[in-house]
N, C-alpha and C positions, 0 to 999 in steps of 0.2 A: 772173341774169347780165344786165347792162345791154346796150344796143345796141352801144356802142363795144367793150366786152369781147368780145361775140359776134363782131363783125367781125374783131377781131384774132385770135381763135381760129380762125375759118374761113380766114383768110389765112395762118395759120402752117403752113408745109410739114410741120413735125414732126407736127402734128395729123393731117393727111391721110395721112402715112406710117404712123402708128400705126393709123389707121382702116383703111387698105388692108391692112396686115399682118394685122389682126384678122379682116377679112372673108375674106381668102384662107385663113387658118388654119381658120376655121369651115367654109368651103366644102370644104377638103381633108378635114377630119374627117368631114363628112357623106358625101362621096363614098367615102371609105375604109370607113366603116361600111356603106354600101349595098353596095359591091362584095364585102366580106367576108361580110356577112350572107347573100348569095345562095348561098354554099356552106356549108351547115350539116350536112354529112354527112362522116364520117371516122372516124379511129382515134386514140386517145390512149394513150401509154404513161405510166403513173404509177410513180414511185419511192415505195415505202412504207417509212418508217423507224419501227421500233418501239423504244421506249426502256423497258426493263423496270423500271428504277429509278423513272422518272417514272410509269409505270403503277401501281406499288405505292404511290407517294406520293399518288396521286389517290384512294386508298381510305381514307376517314376512319376506318374501324374497325380498321385494321392498326396495331399498336403501334409506337412509335418504335424500340424495340429490334429488332423484326423488319425494319423499313425499313433500319436501319443495317446489319443482318446481310446483307441482300440487296445493298445498295450496296457492301459490302466484297467479297462473293462475285463480283459482276460486274465490279467495278473499272473498268478502261478499256474493257471489252467489253460495255457496257450496251445498245448498239444492234445491231439486226439489220435488214437491208434486203432487200427483194424487189420485183420488178416485177409490175404488174398491167396488164391491157388493157381499154380501154373502146371499144366500137364504138357509134357514135351517129348519130342523125338527129333531126329534129324529131318524128318519129313513134314511134321505138323506141330502146332501148339495151340493150346486152349487156356485162356486166362479169365478167371471169374472170381466172384466173392467166395470166401470160405464160410462154412457153417459155424466155425469156431469164433468165439468172441474174444477180442484182445483186451477189452475193458468190461468190468462188471456192470457199468451203466448201460452197456449195449445189449443186455439180456432182453429178449423179446423183440429186438430190432429186425431179426431175420424175416419176420412176416411182413415187414414194411419196406423191404429192399426194392430198389428200382431195377429194371432190366439192365443187365450189364454183361457183355461178352466181347472178348478180343480173340478172334480165331484166325490162325495163319496156316495156309497150305503152301509150304515151301516148294514142293514138287511141281505144283500147278501154278505157282507164283500168283496166288489169289488171297484175298482177305475178306473176312466177313465179321463186322462189328455190330454190336447192339448197344447203343448209348442213349441216355436221356439228356436233352438240352432244352432249356427254357420251357420246361414242363411238357415236352413232347418226345416220344421215343422215335429214334431213327435206326433204320437198318442200312448199314453201309456195306456195299458189295462192290469190289473193284479188283484191279490188278494189284499185286503186292507193292506196298509203299514202305520203305524203310529210311531212317535218317541217313544223311551223308556224314558218317562219323570221321572224326580226326583221332587216330590212334596215338596215344601218348606213351610215355616211357616208364611210368611208375608201376610197382608191383605191391600187392598186399594180399592177405588171406581173408576170405569171406566164406563162412560156413564150412571151413575145413578144406577149401580149395584155393590154390594160388591163382590170383587173378591179375590181369592187365587192365589198364584203364583207357577210356576213350571219351571224347566229349562232342557235344552238338548243341547248337543254338537254334531254337524254334523261332522262325521269323514271324509267326503269327502271334503266339502267346508270349514271346519274349523270354522263354525259359532258357536258362543256362544249365545244361544237364551233363553231369559226369557219371559214367557208368563203369562197373568193374565186371569183366567177363572171364570165364574159365575155359581155357583151351582143352582141359581134360574132359569137358562136356561139349563135344563138337556138334552143336546145333545153333542155328542163327536166331533162336527164340529169346524172348525176354518178357518182362512184365509190361502191362499197359500196351501201348502201340509201339514199343521199342523192339527193334530186331535188326538183323543184318550184319552181325559181327561173327567171327569164326569160332565163337564159344558162347555158351549160355550166359546171359546177363544175370548176375547174382545180386547186384546192388545198383541203385540209381539214386543220385542226389540232385534234386531240383533247386536251383537258386540258393545254393549255400545253406541247405537245411530247411528250406520252406516245406519240402516234402521229401522224405527219404523212404525208399523201398528196399528192404534188405532181407535176403533169404536167411531163415533161421532153422529150417528143416529141409533136408533133401533125401528123398527116398527113390533110389534107382530100382525100377522094377518094370515088368511088362505091363502095359496099360490096357491093351485090348480096345474095348469100345469107348474108353474114357477119352480117346483122341478123336472120336467121331464128332461131326458137327451136331450139336443138340437141337432138339425141336424147341422153337421159340413160341410160347403161348401169347405173348404180348402183341398188341397191334401197333403198327407204326408206319412211318413214311420211308420208302426206299429211295436212297440217294447214292450218288457216286462219292468216292473219296474226295474229289475236288469240290463237289457241291457242298459237302459237309464242311470242308475247310473254308469255303467262302462264307458259309453261315457263321462260323466262328469269327472270321475276319470282320464281318459286319457288326456282329454283336459286341465284340471287344471295342471296336471304334465307337459305337454308341455309348458304351459304359465309360470309355475314356473321356468322351465329351461331357458326360454328366458327372464325371469324377466319382464313379462308383466302382467297386471291386467286381470285375467280371466273373471271378470264379464262384460266385454264388449262383450263377445261371448256367454255366457249362463246366464240364469236368476239368479239373486242374491238370 
């Protein structure tokens, strides 16, 4: 740019208007991020949507005939919805079923719920999970295990927060998982066993819609005892994280050989 052009540009009020607007916008974003990031403790309600037809379609060993049969049987009722709760802080997280029912047909289901808990202690780098698999309850206690994420470049809004996305492929279950996480909520927590990103995971999409977990309510507040590890009344077998993964690996191999859907026996 020559001297004359530079002078015209600097004397142009439109130039200064754009520059001022850009500066104000950047300042607002910085202040907004700082103010929000100071409160990184609270509760999230997730709506979990299961699509049985898409779950079956994600299994490459199921025949086309069986997939068509299931699609016909389920018809327009392929989806089932439920609520889950996550209590989080930068130090710990606790994920479990919600007492609220997402569908009218689920009224009365609370009394028949199976033991379920995903607990993460990020300060101590420990995990404690309670899950039911093949009719048996397992207590999984081990060092913290998080997916090896590939951070991507897209941005979208989830539950009022601007989120970035990341992806991971589960080598045992074959899941292709894309998640959206909010840097304004600086905790590595997330739903299910998902964790390890620089912001709270607010949405997770498994196998292109086979299961979608999306935050629909976020309540930032002091949690107190809600972040403590709860007492588990159920009886079960204690295993390490790797032992439980091996159990999953063997069961999925058996179901693959028999051409059965493995997600009827272990958690998706």
